[in-house]
DRENMIFI-400874 format. One record per residue (C-alpha): residue in one letter; z, y, x. Coordinates in steps of 0.2 Angstrom, whole numbers, plus 5000, padded with zeros to 4 digits. Each point is the difference from the previous one (the first is absolute). Layout:
BEGIN
AZYX...
# end
This chain:
BEGIN
M500050005000K499750185005G501150154997L500850165005V501750025009V501050124989K501749985007N500849955016T501949975001G500049935018S499849824999W499249994982Y498450084994T499550034982V498249974998Q499050054984A498649884997D498350064994D500549944983G501550125000Q501349865002L501450035013F500549875013D501550005013C499349945016K500549975018I498950005015K499649855011G500750005017N498349995009F499750184995R501150045015L498849905011K498450094996G500350155012I500850114986R501450085010S500950084985T501749984992N499049994983P498349925002V499750014982A500250184992V500050084983G498250034996D499349855008R498849894991V500549825003E499649824996F501549904994D500449834993G501649914996G501150155004F499350025017I498850145006S498749915011S498950145006I499750194999E498350084996D499450135013R500950174998R499050164999N501450105007Y501950005001I501550115005I500949925015R501550055011K501049935014S501449894994I501750085003N500949845005L498649915009S499150135010K498549895005Q499649964982S499350104986H500550034982I498650024987I500650134987A498549974988A498249935000N498450044991V500550184995D498950154995Q501350135006A501850035005F501250134993L501250045013V501550084992V500950125011T501550134998V500450155011A501849984995N501249884991P499549915012Q498850085012T498449905005S499650025018T498350065004T499949865013F500249874986I498650094990D498850005014R500349825005F499749954982L498450104999A499449945017S500249824995A499250034983E498550085010A499949845011Y499849894985R498950124989V501350034987P499950184992V501750084998V500750144988L501650085006I501250024985F501450135004N501449954988K501650094995T499250174999D501350054987L501449985013L499350125013D500850165005E498950155006D499949945018E499749824996R498650064988R499250105013Y500149855012Q499249894988E498650124996A499750015019M499949815001V498849994985N498950135009L500049905016Y499549844992E498750074988T499250095015I499949835009G499249934985Y501349914990E500350034981C501850064996R500950014984Q501750084997I501049924986S501749974993A500249824994E501750054992T499450144989G498249944998Q499250155009G498249955006I500149834994D498550024987D498950065015L500349835009R499449894986P498150045002L500249955019L500649834995E498749954987N499049845004K500949995017I501249895009T501350125008V501449955012L501550114999S501050025016G501350115008N501750015007S501549944990G500650134988V498550104998G499849964982K498749864999S500949914986T500350154990L498150055002I499549834994N501150014985R499150164995L498349935003V500249834991P501150024984G501149854997V500049945018N501850065002L500249975019R501850025007T500350165009A501550055011E500950155007L499850065018S501449935012D501250155002A500449955017H498350025008N499050084986M498849855002G499349894986M500749844995H498849864997T499749964981T498449915002T500249855011F498349924997S498250054998E499349994982M498350054992I500350094983P498550034988I499850174994P499650004981S498650114994P500550124986S499449884986Q501249875008L501650105001S500649934983P500549874999F500249975019T500349835007S501049955015P499450085016L499649835008S499249924985P498150024997F499550104986T499549894985S498350095000H499150125011P501049975016S500450165009P498850055014S501450115008Y501549945009L501450075010I500749905015D501950045002T500649965017P501850015008G500550165008I499750005019K500950105013G498850005015F498249965001G499649915016T498149995004F499349835003D498549935010M499450175005E499350035018P500450175007E498250065001E499849964981I501450114994T499050175002G498849944987Y501449984987F500550185001K498650104992D500550165007I500249945018F498449904999H499050154995F500450095016S500049855011K498149995000D500050165011C501149935014R499349995017F500449825002S499549864988N501649905003C501250164999T501749964993H500350184996T501650005010H499750085016E498149995005P499050165005G498850064987C500949924986A499450084984V501549934990L501250095011K499150164999A499949984981L501949975000E500350155011D498950114988H501049934985Y498549914992I501049845001A501850004994E501349965012S500849874988R498449914999Y499849995019Q501749945002S499749864988Y498449955010L501150005016S501349894992M498649874995L499450005018D501749965005D500249854989K499949895015D501950035000E500449864987G501450084991K499450185001Y499350024982R501649964992E500650175005S498850084988Q500949984983
# end
């Protein structure tokens, strides 16, 4: 049988067969012998073949979002597969999302050809200084070429403007813990009722409320009433639009990138790199480096350049964990 992986709880996978039935499956041990160096060789969004409660093979992926595994630095963790786009939910306060985290996510998405929309949440909580900082960040990333939206999942501000972006697409939702992903999904998908939590008072960090990845169908307006269980197929006209909810992540370690490739994953740096004197320029010290000149002239943001340097420095195995 063939089907779509719609939920991953770690050791078990929920597969929706092509006829709409749901099956709980495990993977056969030989998956780990096929050169898939991943903590989760099967990911939500994968098309698979399965039989007797075991997944036997995975169809070729058209793309995926991947990062270095936190605990096993030589392995990867696939966040989601076969997606049309990613919504990266960020907050400038309560908690603050670092620009290093944003840039690492964007670079990884570029590497695997996944378009990203930056969703700036909790806009309603910002004071005047924080609002100015958010506007500056939006201006920076829009200038680079990334679509940005400013919303409040709590109040509903800007939510309706997101709905057209989700139509007929599979969208993976990612971001640090505590940025409001579950609240956003509850707004976008009436009736799903995901659990949410307050920030940890001690460190103003988010606490994990989503502990597994899950694909949630987004109903069309005609399907909003009545609404069936999020993981059950609609009895007619299956939704062509899905959100993939993922656990909150602190750091974003890049995986399987060669230093000379990283420039190409930073749109703004790559734009100037074509004018460097040397074709193998690392943009760190070389004479005639157009990137360093653009940085000096403020055509490249210092934060972006520092993110680029941090990715070059990923040979230091634990380095990326500092970017939280």
